[in-house]
N, C-alpha and C positions, 0 to 999 in steps of 0.2 A: 269352598269358600278361598276358592282361589282366585286370586284376582289377576287376570292375566294383563290387563294395561300397566302393572307394576313393572317399571325395569329392576330386573333382579340383580341382588348386590351382593353377597354373602361373604359372613365373618363366622367360619364357625370355630368354637374354642374346641383346641385338644388339651391344651396343658395350660394352667400358669402356676408360677411360684414366686415366693417372695421371700428374702430375707432380713432382719433388722428393721423393721417399721412397726413402729408402736409396740403393742404388746407382743410381736412376732419377734422373737431371738433368732431361732435357728430354722432352716431353711424349710417352708411348707408348701407342699404341692398337691393342687386341686386338679385333679387327672377327669376328661370328659372319654376317655377310652373305654368303650367295651370290655368286658371280661369275659373270654372265651369258657369258665369256668361254668356259666351259668347261661342254662338255655331257657329262661322263663321270658316271657315277655317280650319277644322278639321285634314287635311294633314299635317299642322305646328305643330300637336302634338305628341306625341309617350306615348307609356306605357316602363315603362323599367322593365326589367328581374329581379328586389329587389321584395320580399316581404313586399306587404302593403308600397307603395310608392307614390305617387302622380303622376299622368298625368304629362309630362315636355314638355318646347317648343323647336325648332328645332334652333328657331335662337331669337335674340335680339338686337334691336339699343338704341344707346345711343344719343340723341340731346341736345345741350347746347352751348353756345357761347363760344368764344374764351375766355380763363383763367375763364371758370365755375369750372371747376375742372372735366370733366368726363375722362381726362387723365390718374388724378392722382387715379381715381379710379382704373382703368386698370394697373395701375403701382403698387397700394397698394398689388395686385394681382401676379404680376409678382417679386415683394419683397419679398411678404410671401415666394413662392416657393425658389427664390434665400436663402433665410435664411435658408430654409429647407436643403437646397443641402450642403451648406458651411457651416453649423454649425457643424458637428463633427470637420474640419479640421483646423477650424479659429483659429487664434493664441491667447493666454492668454490675451494681453492685445490690441486685434483688437476689434476694437467697432460694436455693431450690426447695421447694417444701415438699421435703422429707422429712419424717419425724423416728429416728431410731428406739431401739430398745432403752428405756431408761434406767432401768434395774440392774443393769451388770457394767462395771466401770470401763471394761473394755469395746461394750456395745457401743456405748454413747458416744467415743470416739471414730468407728469402724464404716463403713459407707452400707448404703441402703442397697440390695440385690432385686431387681425387677426383671423375670423372662416370662415368655408368653411364646406359643406356638397354636396356630390357627390354621384352618384352610382359606385362603383367599383366591379371588378371581384377578391375575397379575394383567388382564388385558386393560388398553387403554379404555376410557371413559366411551370415548367414541367407537370405541369396536364391538360389533355384533358378536363377535366370536370370542367364546369364553375359554381363559386360561389358567385352570384351577390347578393352582398348587400348596402344597405344605410350605409354610412360613414359620422361622424360627428366630426371633429377635428380642436383646434384654439389653440390658444397662447397669453398671454400679455406679451409685453417685452418693455423696453428702450433700452438706446445704452450698459446697463453692463449688468443687470440681467435679467432672465425669470423668472417673477411674478406669473406666473398662465401658467398650459399646460394641454388640456384634450383630450380624445380620447373617442369615442363611436360607436360602430358599432353596427347594426341592421339585422344579419344574418337571422332570421328568424321571420324580423317585430318588436321584441321587444326589447328594450334597453341591450346592454351588455358594461358596461361602464370598458371599458379596461386600461384604468389609469387615475387619475385628480392629481395633483401636484400643492399646492398652497405656495408661501414663504413666510416665519412669517421673518420680518424684525428684532423683536427683536431676537429671536434666531439665524438670518442668515441662517435658514436651512427650509426645506422643509416639507410640512404636506402631506401625501400621504392621499386619501380619498380610500376607499373598492373598490377593483380591483375583476371583474369578473374572476371566476375560468375557463371562457372559453378562457382567456389571459395567456398563455404559456410563458416558458423560462427563462433564467438566469436573472430573475426580478432584485434581489439585487445587480449583480454585474453590470448591466446597470445602474442601480441608483446611485451606488458607482462613477461610471466611468463618470458620466454626471456633468459637472459645471455648476456654476450659470448663466452662458452666454452662453449655450449649449443646445438645445433641444432634451428632452430626447426620441423622436421619432428618429430623428438622430443619437443618440449614439446608442439604441438597433439595429437598422439595419447595423450598422456597425460594431457593436459587434455579427452579426449571430443571428438576429431576424429571423426568416423566415416569423413567422406571420404577421409581420409588415411590410415588406419587398414590399407586392404587394399596399400597402395605400403608404408609400413611394414612390413608382415609379408612380402611378397614378396621385401624386401631382405632380412630380418634372421632369417625362417624356411625361406627357400624357395631360398636361394643356400649351396649346403654345399660351402665351401673346407677340404680337410682335407690333412694330409700322411699318408703311406703309413706312417710310424712313430709316428705320432699317434694312430691312431685303436683305437678298441676294439668288441669284440664285442657290447656292449649292445643297439646299435639293433638289430643281425640274431636277438637272444636274444629280445626285444621283439614282434618281427614273429613268431617261431616261434609264439610265444604262441596265434595265428590259425591256424586248419588251414591255410587255403587257401595263406596265405605258406609253413606249413613245406611242405605237399608241392612247391610250388613249386619252393622251395629244394631240397629231397630230388632231383627232376627237374632240376634246374640240374646238381647237384652228380654225379650220377651221369652228365651229359651229358659233363664237365668229368674222365672216366676216375676218378673215387673211389666204390669201391666198397661204399658205405654203402646199406643198406635203410633206415634209420629214424634220428633224430632225438628225440632224449629230452632232457627237460630238468628237475633235480631240483634241490631244494634241498640247499645246502651241510650236511655232516653236522657238528654243531659239537661232540657228545655226548663225541669223545674228546679235544676239546683241552684241554690242562692248561695252566694258569699258573702259575706258583712264587709262595706266597701273600705271602712275603716282599716281593715287589716290585712288585706292584699292589695297589693301593684295592678294595674290593669293588664300588665304585659304578663304577670304570673295566672292571672286567672285566665286569659285566653291559651297559653300554654298548657294549662289543667283540663280547660274545656275541651282542647284538643286530643290528648290523651286520651280522657273518657270517651268522647267520641267514635273513638276507632276501636273503642272496646265491644266484644260480643258477648251477649248473657244467652244464654243455652236452657231452652224452655223442652218437657215432656209432654206431649198430649195424652194424656186419658179420654178415658170416655165413663161419663155417669150414670147413674142407673136408667136413664132416660133415654140414654144413647147420643150424648148430646157430649161435643168435645170439648176438655177442659184442661186450660192451656194451665200449668204450674213451673216456676222457676227451679233450674236444679238447685239453686241453693234452699230450696224448702224441701226436698226429697232428703231420705234417713241418709246419714254418714256411709252406708253399705252402699247405698245407690249411688253417691257422689265418688266415691274410691271406685267403685265396680268402671264407671264414665272415664273416669283418668286410665284405670287400667287398658281399658279394651283397643286404643289406639295401639299404645305402646306394643302389645300382646299380637294385633293382626298385622302389623307393621312388621315387627320380628318373621311372624310365620310367614308372611307372602315377600319378605326379603330375603329371609334364610340368615340371618341376624343372629344372636346370643345377645339377650336379656337377661340383665342381673337385679334381683329384686330385693335387698334387706325388710325383713319382718314382714312377709308377703300377707300373711294373715290378717293384719292391721284392719280393724274394720268391717271385713269381710266374715261372712258366716263359713264355717268349716266346710260346707258343701259343696259352695261356691269357689273355694281351695283348690281343693279336689278336682271339682268339674273344670277350672283351669290347666290345672296340671295335666288332667287327661287330654283336655285339649290339642296339648304340644306334644303328648306322646301317641294322638292316634292318627288315623290315615288322613285326614282334613289338613295336617303340617306338611306339606306336599314339598314345600323349599328347605324341611329340614332345619327352621329355626328351632334355637335352643333358649330353655329356660334355665337359669339357675337361682335360687332362693334360700334366705335363711327363713325358719320360720318355730314359733313355739309349739304349735296346734300338729298333734301327735297320731290325727288320724289320716293323716297323708303316709303313715306308715301300714294303714292298713292292704290286705291282699289285693293283688289286681291291680292294682296304679304302680308301683314301683319296683323296678328288679333291685336285686343285693348290693347290684353294684352301683346304684345310682342315688346313695343313701352317706352322709356325712355326718363328721362327730366335733366339734371344739372343745376343749377343755384346757384348764391352764395345769402346768404342773405344778412341782416344789419349789421350783424358781420363779414362778408367776408368768411364765412366759407361754403362750398358745400354743397348742398341739392342736394339730388336723389330722383324722385319721380317719378309713372308711369303716364302714358294717364290715366289708368281708373280712377285716383281720381279724373278726371274732368266728370265721368259717360258720356263719349260718345256717341251719337247713333250709330249706323250702317252704316246709310246713311250718316253720316256728314264727309263732304270733311277735312280730318285730315290735308293734304296737307295747303289747303287753311289758315285753322282755326291756324295752326301753326305757318305759315307765319304774321298772322294777330294779333300774340301777344297772342292769347286766353289761351295757355297751359305753357306761358315762356320761359325759355331755349331760349331766345335770346337776342341780344347785346342791350342794351339801349343809342340809339346814340342822343347826345346831337348837337345842333347846334355849329359848332365852330366860334367864333368871332375873326377876324382879328385886 
C-alpha cells in the first residue's frame, strides 16, 4: 500500500499541550510517547529517524462524555495551526483567535498557551537528504499580545534554542534570550518586523527564513485536524485523478465490502441548468456557470445481475459510503507522507467494524512511513483486545470546577487481560456521562 512516487513529508506528533482554552483551564497534555511498561502490540509503535527520541505510537483514541471537552482539545491544536498560518497577514486591529476558560475570573484575563513537540524533516524542500529532528515550539497569547514564544530543535539529540522571547509589560518590549549559533539569517530584521500581536515564526518565514520554513510547513501543512461532519471529498477526488491512488482506493473500498468495480470522475453537466432571466444579471449567471463547470462529480461503477456496468452518483450512495470516500484520501495521504491525521468524532456515519478496520490499518505493517491517527469517538468496540495498547487510550472528564481534565488509561494500571470495553462501560475509568433520573 506504499506509493513510492509520493515525496516523503513527515510530521510525527510527540506531545501537544494547551492551557486556558475554552473548557480547558489547567495545562492538559496529550502524549504519543510509547510506555515501556506495556509489552503488547509492538507493531502499534515505531522508532523515528530523529536522534535520541523516544519510541512513538501510531494511533491514540480519546473518549469522553458529550461536553467533556475532548473536541476542545483537538480544536486547540487546530486553532494553534491557524494562528501560525494567519499571523503574518492579520490586520492590526484583528484579534488573535483564542478563547480563554471563562468560568474562572483569573483565567478570563490570562493568556492561552500552546506547545507542540514533533519530529520533522529540517532539510530544504529541494534537498534529497533527510534531516530528521525533534522540534519543540510554543507560544502564549491573548487576543492582543503574544507574551512568550519559543523554539528549540534537537538535530543531533541535543537542544539548540533557536529563539525565545518574553514580553515585558513595563517596557512594552521583548526580552530575547540567548540564541543558538546554529540559527542563521536576518534575525534583527525579522524581530523588527514582528508586531506585538504576531508570531516571530510566521514573520521570519514570510521574510524568507529558509531554516524555519520546514518547521512552519510541518505544523501548518502536515498536521491535519478535521471534524467528521466538516470534511468534503475534494481531497480524495484530487488524488483519484492519479491512477495509482484510484486503484488503491478501489481495492480498499472492495475490502470494506463495497461492491464497486471502478471510480469515474466526470465534470458537472451545466447545459441543462436554467436560470430565470429576470432574476440574475448576465455577468452573475456566467460566473455561476463557470464555477459549476469546473466541479467534478464522482461515480461508482457497479455490476448488475447480468454483469452490466451501472454508474451511480456518489451522492446516491449510503451516508457511510460517502463518509468513507471522504476519509480514504486523507488516511492514505497521512500514511504515505508520514503525517499526523486528527479526526473529531471518527465514528460518525461509519459502521463500528469500519472504524476498527481503519484504526487497525494505521497500526499495521502497511503503515510503512508511520503516519499517525488521533481521534475522538463514542464507539467502545475500539477498546476490544488486539487493536490498541493500553498507552494508546485517553479519557476526558470535567472536574468540579467544570474544567476539562485529560488523562491516560495507564493512570488506572489496567491488567493486560482486563476487558477494557466492559470496564469503561461500567464507569471504572470515568469519561462517561452521569445521567440522573428525570422527574416529570
